[in-house]
C-alpha positions as CSV (number, residue, x, y, z in Angstrom):
1,M,56.2,-30.5,-4.2
2,W,56.0,-34.0,-4.8
3,T,59.1,-34.2,-6.7
4,E,60.6,-32.0,-4.1
5,N,61.2,-29.4,-6.9
6,P,58.7,-26.4,-6.2
7,E,60.2,-24.6,-9.2
8,A,59.4,-27.3,-11.7
9,A,58.1,-25.9,-15.0
10,R,55.2,-28.2,-15.2
11,P,53.5,-30.9,-13.1
12,S,54.9,-34.2,-12.9
13,P,53.8,-36.6,-15.9
14,F,52.5,-39.2,-13.2
15,F,50.0,-36.5,-12.0
16,E,49.0,-35.6,-15.5
17,E,48.5,-39.3,-16.4
18,W,46.1,-39.3,-13.0
19,S,44.2,-36.0,-14.0
20,R,43.5,-37.5,-17.5
21,E,42.5,-41.2,-16.2
22,Y,40.2,-39.9,-13.5
23,A,38.9,-36.7,-15.4
24,W,40.0,-34.4,-12.7
25,T,39.2,-31.2,-14.7
26,E,35.8,-32.1,-15.6
27,R,35.2,-33.4,-12.3
28,A,36.4,-30.1,-10.6
29,R,34.2,-28.1,-13.1
30,A,31.3,-30.3,-12.4
31,H,31.9,-29.9,-8.7
32,D,32.1,-26.0,-8.9
33,H,29.0,-25.9,-11.0
34,H,27.1,-27.9,-8.4
35,L,28.3,-25.6,-5.9
36,E,27.2,-22.7,-7.7
37,L,23.6,-24.3,-8.3
38,V,23.4,-24.7,-4.4
39,R,24.6,-21.2,-3.7
40,R,22.0,-20.0,-6.3
41,R,19.3,-22.1,-4.9
42,G,20.1,-20.9,-1.3
43,M,20.2,-17.2,-2.5
44,E,16.7,-17.8,-4.2
45,K,15.3,-19.5,-1.4
46,A,16.5,-16.7,0.9
47,I,15.1,-14.1,-1.3
48,E,11.8,-16.0,-1.6
49,E,11.6,-16.2,2.2
50,E,12.4,-12.4,2.7
51,A,9.8,-11.5,0.1
52,E,7.2,-13.4,1.9
53,R,8.2,-12.0,5.4
54,Q,7.9,-8.5,3.8
55,A,4.4,-9.3,2.2
56,R,3.3,-10.4,5.6
57,E,4.4,-7.3,7.2
58,V,3.2,-5.2,4.7
59,E,-0.5,-7.0,5.3
60,R,-0.2,-6.6,8.9
61,T,0.3,-3.0,8.5
62,R,-2.3,-2.3,6.1
63,Y,-4.6,-4.5,8.5
64,R,-3.5,-2.5,11.3
65,F,-4.0,1.1,9.4
66,N,-7.4,-0.2,8.1
67,E,-8.4,-1.1,11.7
68,L,-7.4,2.3,13.1
69,M,-9.3,4.2,10.3
70,A,-12.4,2.0,11.1
71,L,-12.1,2.9,14.7
72,S,-11.4,6.6,14.0
73,F,-14.3,6.6,11.6
74,E,-16.7,4.9,14.2
75,G,-15.6,7.6,16.7
76,A,-15.9,10.5,14.3
77,M,-19.5,9.3,13.3
78,E,-20.6,8.9,17.1
79,W,-19.4,12.5,17.7
80,F,-21.3,13.8,14.7
81,E,-24.4,11.9,15.7
82,H,-24.5,13.6,19.0
83,A,-23.0,17.0,17.9
84,Q,-24.9,20.1,17.9
85,P,-24.5,22.9,15.2
86,S,-23.0,25.1,17.7
87,D,-20.1,22.4,18.2
88,L,-18.7,23.0,14.8
89,R,-16.9,26.1,13.9
90,A,-16.4,27.1,10.3
91,Q,-12.8,26.1,10.3
92,D,-14.0,22.6,11.4
93,V,-16.5,22.4,8.6
94,I,-13.6,23.4,6.2
95,G,-11.4,20.7,7.6
96,I,-13.8,18.1,7.3
97,I,-14.4,19.1,3.6
98,K,-10.5,19.2,3.0
99,V,-10.2,15.9,4.6
100,H,-12.9,14.6,2.4
101,M,-11.4,16.2,-0.7
102,D,-7.9,14.7,0.2
103,Y,-9.5,11.2,0.3
104,L,-11.1,11.7,-3.1
105,K,-7.9,12.9,-4.6
106,A,-5.9,10.2,-2.9
107,F,-7.9,7.3,-4.0
108,E,-8.8,8.8,-7.1
109,I,-12.6,8.2,-6.4
110,T,-14.6,9.1,-9.7
111,E,-18.3,9.4,-9.9
112,T,-19.9,6.1,-11.3
113,Q,-22.6,6.1,-13.5
114,R,-25.8,5.6,-11.2
115,E,-28.5,3.2,-12.4
116,E,-32.0,4.2,-12.2
117,V,-33.7,3.1,-9.2
118,A,-37.2,1.8,-9.7
119,W,-39.2,2.8,-6.6
120,T,-42.5,0.9,-5.6
121,E,-45.6,2.9,-5.0
122,E,-45.4,2.1,-1.4
123,E,-41.7,3.4,-1.1
124,E,-42.7,6.6,-3.3
125,A,-45.8,7.2,-0.8
126,E,-43.4,6.6,2.2
127,L,-41.0,9.2,0.8
128,T,-43.7,11.7,0.0
129,Q,-44.7,11.4,3.8
130,I,-41.2,11.9,5.1
131,I,-41.1,15.1,2.7
132,R,-44.2,16.4,4.2
133,E,-42.9,15.8,7.8
134,I,-39.7,17.6,7.2
135,E,-41.5,20.7,5.4
136,A,-44.0,20.6,8.4
137,E,-41.3,20.6,10.9
138,E,-39.3,23.5,9.1
139,A,-42.6,25.5,8.8
140,E,-43.5,25.0,12.4
141,E,-39.7,26.3,13.4
142,E,-40.2,29.3,11.0
143,F,-43.7,30.1,12.9
144,E,-42.4,29.7,16.4
145,G,-39.0,31.5,15.6
146,G,-40.8,34.0,13.7
147,S,-39.0,36.8,11.3
148,E,-37.8,40.0,12.6
149,E,-38.8,41.8,9.5
150,G,-42.3,40.2,9.4
151,E,-44.2,39.8,6.1
152,D,-41.3,41.6,4.3
153,D,-38.8,38.8,4.5
154,P,-37.3,38.5,0.9
155,G,-36.9,34.7,1.2
156,K,-40.7,34.4,1.3
157,G,-43.0,34.5,-1.7
158,E,-46.7,34.9,-1.9
159,G,-48.5,33.4,1.1
160,G,-45.4,33.3,3.2
161,E,-44.1,30.0,1.6
162,R,-40.6,29.6,0.5
């Protein structure tokens, strides 16, 4: 166009000389490379920012889920503390067991080796006392409730003890 001949086979020697003298090809290549690096850094930064945003969202969701689970657990435990045996149906018990088994399966809970517990003499004496109190309460309940079949109860051994 400069020579007013748009169909010229090659550029003007004047421009070829300028191209060599001012290293247009190398400078254009360097400029293109610089722009590519700027684009790449921008894309990397955008990807990092998106990853950070997603990580924050995951943590926020995990926190909310754990918060809801804790509230549900507290509510369930409160209900169980005040529940009477007559409040539970067989299907309720089965449902509770199923939820527990699903939990164990989902979180791959395995039994861990339990270390031996060293009880002090005081703790053993306290445990023995608690067991005696429980057995005494059970015996009192059996005595008060009685057995419809009396002494012929197959669950009792000699002396009426279990």
